[in-house]
C-alpha angles and dihedrals in degrees: 000000000000120000105203092195090065094060124079121243090256089066099042095043093047092051093049095048095042094054126106093258129223098300094098090051091050090051090048091052091052092049092049090049091052092050091048091053092050092048091049090052092049092048090052090051091049090050091052093049092049091049089052091051093054098046138045127010095339093063112120143102094291094047091048091050091050091048094049091047095048100038092082090052090052089052091048090052091052089048091050090052089054091049091050091050089049091052090051090052092049089050090053090048089053089053091053092048091051093049091051093050091045092053091048094051118095110245112251093235089058091052091047091049090053091053093048091049091051092050091050093048092050092047093052098040096106098145099022094263091131097051095105092046090048091053092049091049091051091048090052090050090052090053089052089051093051093044093052092047093050091048092052093046092052090044091054093047093048092047090054090053091048090054093058101102131148110259120239116253122221115260118258121254110257096183131077111255089211091058094098092052090047090051091052090049091051091052091051090050090050089054089051091051090051090054090048091052090051091052091050091051090055091050093048092052094044099050097059091049091053092047092049088054091055091055093072136051118291097264093058091039091054091053091050093050090050089052090055092049093049097245135110126258093239096058098042115114129188092259091051091051091048091050092050094050092045090053090050092049093050097042098050100058094037098049100045098056088049089054090050092055093046102041102037095213121185119276096255091051092052091050092052096048092044090053090050091051093049091048091048091050092052094047091046091053089051091048092051091051091049092049092051091049091050090051092052092049091050091051092050092050092051092051091049 
């Protein structure tokens, strides 16, 4: 801690006059004023946008959510503009305090002249004729000491007052912290929809093949069904045919409703595809019964 009263006027005056001066504080005040003006303009724009979101054609749940989320940020911007204006005012106050302390400080040349005068009086005081002048010079020097100390004390107190500004607060969060998790969930749902579309494509390609097989006698139909199942006609048994048709019966009605929920097609489209699925299910049941009957007949003929 510095005690300015303990230092001679040469020290205090030299420090005050050798400093950078108030120009940096003046520039800081101008910069803070500019920032305050920009923040006030931004706050006014935000206020206009929020007003537009809550009135007129934009009014709705999304606009109200946006307005309620961004209103705190608009208020923070207005508060930051006020803080910037306050900082500009405090910078100008610091300039005034500096100028007052500078004017109160004894100029270094005056202090140096007093010391030179004292040295001259002492050097020429052969018979004591300069004693009164020496005393007056010392008294003047004491007044300089006290004046510089008082100027520095007032300067320190004023600088402390100028530094008392309201701190800036952090801006509020205008986004949903759960947004990243929601985005990941949406991506996962999109992947599920892709798999559903692929399943529907398989169903759409399988049903016509099965129906074509039912349009010919059983031998040709059996070959067609084995083509759909990915096997050869020579290795297909009755149980394999039954398993294939059961899989077709179960996959058609289960896959198409899933596609409806995922794709949200128009009503007439859903009716058409559902009718196709029901028709395919009925034909597939008939084909499975016919295949089982043919297998039983073939077994009876072999035993005979």
